[in-house]
C-alpha positions, 0 to 999 in steps of 0.5 A, spaced: 653 624 733 648 618 733 651 611 730 646 607 726 645 601 723 640 598 718 640 591 715 636 589 709 637 582 706 645 580 706 647 587 706 648 592 712 649 600 712 652 603 718 655 610 720 660 607 725 667 609 722 670 604 726 667 599 721 670 603 715 675 599 710 679 605 708 683 601 703 676 600 699 674 607 699 681 610 697 681 605 692 675 606 689 675 614 689 682 614 687 682 609 681 675 608 679 671 615 680 671 620 676 670 626 681 676 624 685 681 620 681 688 620 684 686 623 690 691 622 696 690 617 701 691 622 706 685 627 703 681 621 704 682 619 711 681 627 713 675 627 709 672 621 713 674 624 719 670 630 718 664 627 715 658 623 717 660 617 713 655 611 711 658 604 709 655 599 706 657 592 707 656 585 704 658 580 710 665 583 712 666 586 705 665 594 704 661 594 698 659 602 698 660 608 701 657 615 702 659 621 706 655 628 708 659 634 710 655 638 715 654 642 720 649 638 723 644 644 724 642 647 717 647 645 711 649 638 708 653 636 702 652 629 700 659 626 697 663 620 695 657 616 693 659 609 690 656 602 690 662 597 687 660 594 681 658 587 683 653 590 688 649 594 683 642 593 680 640 591 687 637 597 690 643 599 694 643 606 692 636 607 693 636 604 700 643 608 702 639 615 700 633 613 704 638 611 710 641 618 709 635 622 709 632 619 715 638 620 719 636 624 725 642 628 726 640 631 719 633 632 720 634 639 721 638 641 715 635 647 710 639 646 704 642 639 702 646 639 696 650 635 691 653 634 685 653 629 680 655 627 673 651 621 671 646 620 677 640 625 676 635 620 676 637 617 682 637 623 686 631 626 683 627 620 686 629 623 693 627 630 692 633 633 689 633 638 683 637 643 680 637 650 684 631 655 683 636 661 683 643 658 681 645 665 680 645 666 687 650 660 688 657 661 687 663 656 687 671 656 686 674 650 683 681 650 685 685 649 678 690 643 681 688 636 680 690 631 685 694 628 680 698 634 679 698 635 687 701 628 688 707 630 684 708 635 689 707 631 696 
């Protein structure tokens, strides 16, 4: 897996997992996101370990994140995308998407998917759209929430 680093003004995007600030990622996902509220830290750590990760940094501070779950050949799923509130409205989400889609290890993907509740406008700018044959797609949502799961851990 190729590590890349890009700089734009005061910001930097890197795929080097050694630079990721897991405390920042965990705090955002478990406390601020709607999709991973109360996620156990061990799950965040395992998801990072098994994904291609993109960190956004302002100086030494991590201010954004995204990960791609992929086989590096045909399929990718974009997940856990965020930019910290004080750093929004600066084009960082768009730049992050550009860097992700230009990553050489993702160039052969035939299908790239994601799920969003509120960022359709961003992803449409990069060619994402509703699936042409949604009747072919299936999924299974497991009924246990992270909150319930944490109680049993």
